[in-house]
N, C-alpha and C positions, 0 to 999 in steps of 0.2 A: 545249204550255208555256207561250204567250201564255197563251190562257185562263187557267191556273194563277196567274202571274205575278198578272196585275189584279184577279181570286176573292182571291186572297192578299191582296191592297194595297189593296180595294175597303176595306174598313172603315178602314184608313190613311188615306182617298181624307180620308175623310167628314170625322174628326177636324181633319185638315188646311182642310177647307173652310171647319168651324164656327170652328174658330179664326181662320182668314182674315177673315169675319165680323167676328170682335169685333175685330180687326188692324185692318179699312179701320175699320170705325168709330170706335172708338180714335183714330186718326190724322184722319179727316175731321172728329171732332168736337175736335179740337188744333189743328185749322187754324182752323177756323169754331167760333173760341166763341158760342151763343148765350143770348144773355141772357132771363129766364124772364118 
């Protein structure tokens, strides 16, 4: 059962990690504004 749940949540986990990357980047830029 555990294997089934992990396999089922795998795509969701990938999508979450991708969203988390954008969120982290956004918050990082917001906290530390850089002037080009």
